[in-house]
VMD Tcl script that draws the C-alpha trace (Angstrom):
set ca {
  {0.00 0.00 0.00}
  {1.22 3.49 -0.86}
  {0.37 6.93 0.46}
  {1.32 9.81 -1.83}
  {1.33 13.34 -0.41}
  {1.36 15.79 -3.29}
  {0.35 19.46 -3.35}
  {-1.49 19.14 -0.04}
  {-3.47 16.06 -1.09}
  {-3.08 12.50 0.18}
  {-3.63 9.78 -2.42}
  {-3.90 6.12 -1.41}
  {-2.65 3.51 -3.89}
  {-2.85 -0.27 -3.57}
  {-0.30 -2.16 -5.69}
  {0.23 -5.85 -6.32}
  {3.71 -6.78 -7.59}
  {4.53 -10.10 -9.25}
  {7.92 -11.28 -10.52}
  {8.12 -14.22 -12.91}
  {10.56 -15.71 -15.38}
  {9.73 -15.00 -19.02}
  {11.37 -14.95 -22.45}
  {11.79 -12.04 -24.85}
  {13.13 -12.91 -28.31}
  {14.81 -16.00 -26.87}
  {16.34 -14.03 -24.00}
  {15.60 -14.94 -20.38}
  {14.06 -12.05 -18.45}
  {12.49 -11.40 -15.08}
  {9.10 -9.80 -15.73}
  {7.99 -7.42 -12.98}
  {4.28 -6.55 -13.21}
  {2.73 -3.97 -10.89}
  {-1.06 -3.57 -10.93}
  {-2.41 -0.62 -8.99}
  {-5.74 0.91 -8.00}
  {-6.13 4.51 -6.87}
  {-8.51 7.48 -7.20}
  {-6.74 8.13 -10.55}
  {-8.01 4.76 -11.82}
  {-6.45 1.38 -12.44}
  {-2.89 1.12 -13.70}
  {-0.46 -1.52 -14.83}
  {3.31 -1.25 -15.22}
  {5.32 -4.06 -16.84}
  {9.11 -4.08 -16.68}
  {11.39 -6.71 -18.25}
  {14.81 -7.07 -16.60}
  {17.69 -9.05 -18.12}
  {17.76 -12.49 -16.52}
  {21.45 -12.19 -15.58}
  {22.33 -8.51 -15.10}
  {18.86 -7.26 -13.98}
  {19.32 -4.25 -16.27}
  {16.08 -3.01 -17.89}
  {15.19 -4.18 -21.41}
  {11.77 -2.67 -21.88}
  {8.98 -1.05 -19.90}
  {5.33 -0.45 -20.73}
  {2.67 1.15 -18.56}
  {-0.88 2.46 -18.52}
  {-2.48 4.74 -15.94}
  {-5.94 6.05 -16.78}
  {-5.68 7.69 -20.22}
  {-1.87 7.86 -20.12}
  {0.41 5.20 -21.59}
  {4.17 4.82 -21.86}
  {6.55 2.46 -23.60}
  {10.36 2.36 -23.59}
  {13.16 0.18 -24.90}
  {16.56 0.19 -23.21}
  {19.90 -0.56 -24.89}
  {23.57 0.11 -24.16}
  {23.35 3.21 -26.35}
  {20.23 4.77 -24.94}
  {16.52 4.77 -24.14}
  {13.83 5.18 -26.80}
  {10.10 5.41 -26.34}
  {7.20 7.74 -25.73}
  {4.63 8.86 -23.20}
  {1.08 9.50 -24.42}
  {-1.32 11.55 -22.31}
  {-4.52 12.27 -24.23}
  {-3.59 14.28 -27.31}
  {-0.10 15.03 -25.96}
  {2.85 12.87 -26.99}
  {6.26 13.13 -25.39}
  {8.94 11.23 -27.33}
  {11.93 9.91 -25.39}
  {15.28 9.52 -27.13}
  {18.07 9.69 -24.57}
  {21.69 8.75 -25.14}
  {23.50 6.85 -22.37}
  {27.15 6.78 -21.37}
  {26.71 3.94 -18.85}
  {24.16 1.22 -18.01}
  {21.10 2.50 -16.13}
  {18.47 1.12 -13.81}
  {14.80 2.00 -14.24}
  {12.84 3.89 -11.56}
  {10.70 2.14 -8.96}
  {10.80 -1.65 -9.11}
  {13.67 -1.34 -11.60}
  {15.80 0.00 -8.74}
  {14.31 -1.98 -5.85}
  {14.66 -5.46 -7.38}
  {18.38 -5.16 -8.35}
  {19.28 -3.37 -5.09}
  {17.75 -6.24 -3.08}
  {20.28 -8.60 -4.70}
  {23.36 -6.55 -3.73}
  {25.68 -7.80 -0.93}
  {24.09 -5.43 1.56}
  {25.81 -4.96 4.90}
  {26.34 -2.06 7.29}
  {28.67 0.42 5.64}
  {28.07 -0.92 2.10}
  {28.15 1.83 -0.54}
  {27.85 1.97 -4.33}
  {27.07 4.34 -7.17}
  {24.22 3.68 -9.62}
  {22.72 5.47 -12.61}
  {18.91 5.68 -12.67}
  {16.91 6.73 -15.73}
  {14.42 9.46 -14.81}
  {11.39 9.19 -17.09}
  {10.05 12.74 -16.63}
  {13.47 14.33 -17.17}
  {14.37 11.82 -19.92}
  {17.91 11.47 -18.61}
  {20.10 9.33 -16.37}
  {20.86 10.58 -12.88}
  {23.86 9.48 -10.83}
  {22.84 8.25 -7.39}
  {24.89 7.41 -4.30}
  {23.66 4.27 -2.54}
  {24.65 3.33 0.99}
  {23.46 1.14 3.83}
  {23.07 3.49 6.80}
  {22.32 0.78 9.37}
  {19.87 -1.90 10.45}
  {16.39 -1.28 11.81}
  {13.42 -3.30 13.04}
  {10.35 -2.26 11.04}
  {6.73 -3.23 11.68}
  {4.21 -2.98 8.83}
  {0.92 -4.73 7.99}
  {2.84 -7.78 6.75}
  {4.60 -8.18 10.12}
  {7.85 -7.25 11.89}
  {11.11 -7.39 9.95}
  {14.81 -6.94 10.65}
  {15.92 -4.70 7.79}
  {18.83 -2.94 6.19}
  {18.11 0.76 5.76}
  {19.36 1.84 2.33}
  {19.58 5.48 1.21}
  {19.72 6.31 -2.51}
  {20.48 10.01 -2.94}
  {20.99 12.00 -6.17}
  {24.46 13.39 -6.79}
  {23.04 16.43 -8.59}
  {21.18 19.31 -6.94}
  {17.78 18.56 -8.48}
  {16.20 16.93 -5.41}
  {14.56 13.56 -5.00}
  {15.98 10.46 -3.40}
  {14.69 7.23 -1.89}
  {15.05 5.31 1.35}
  {14.46 1.55 1.33}
  {14.04 -0.84 4.25}
  {15.01 -4.29 2.91}
  {14.40 -7.47 4.92}
  {17.72 -9.02 5.92}
  {16.52 -12.61 5.44}
  {14.42 -12.82 2.24}
  {15.49 -9.43 0.80}
  {11.97 -8.12 0.18}
  {11.39 -4.37 0.25}
  {9.39 -3.82 3.45}
  {9.07 -0.03 3.26}
  {10.14 2.76 0.91}
  {10.05 6.55 1.11}
  {10.55 8.60 -2.04}
  {10.87 12.35 -2.37}
  {8.91 13.33 -5.47}
  {10.57 15.60 -8.00}
  {9.43 19.16 -8.70}
  {7.89 17.93 -11.99}
  {5.66 15.62 -9.93}
  {4.63 18.53 -7.72}
  {7.04 17.72 -4.90}
  {5.86 15.85 -1.82}
  {6.54 12.31 -0.66}
  {5.47 8.78 -1.48}
  {5.57 6.11 1.24}
  {4.98 2.43 0.45}
  {4.68 -0.44 2.93}
  {4.47 -4.20 2.45}
  {0.91 -5.35 3.18}
  {1.37 -9.13 2.81}
}
mol new
graphics top color blue
foreach p $ca { graphics top sphere $p radius 0.5 }
foreach p [lrange $ca 0 end-1] q [lrange $ca 1 end] { graphics top cylinder $p $q radius 0.2 }
display resetview
């Protein structure tokens, strides 16, 4: 379940995430499907991650009247966002491999050798800005977290942008089965600012 505070309004979102093995053009992938319900309507977001590297291959989503589709390669990201009559093409060049926002960051990060003091640098593709952002990742400690799904011993992971454009995410990842138990994301100015907090329900 997610609570989004944006421009003085609180929006409640319920999301179901499934991860399954699939094949794309003979290539093994992990398909991450998120189905959500909110006051903005039903939505679905499908992300294919390379079966070995967990780097994004393609992403497609629909939320109300808006749709998006992207393809990722070593050279760049191509795709478009459609919102009613408006079309926003995406054609971004890349200088390094990128992760994709949301589940595209959470799933790979959960597989890292997390431990207190662990630190890394990752590049994350920002859809609204149509560019990659360098992020500093570090485990800031361990914490016991209680959510609807129960009580968990977690690693607290901070992912902070290395530019001055705001944003950033905190993840609480279960130490045993490496599920994301809780996340807090600072929304960008393009999203109206505010915060988004998600907690594992079951």
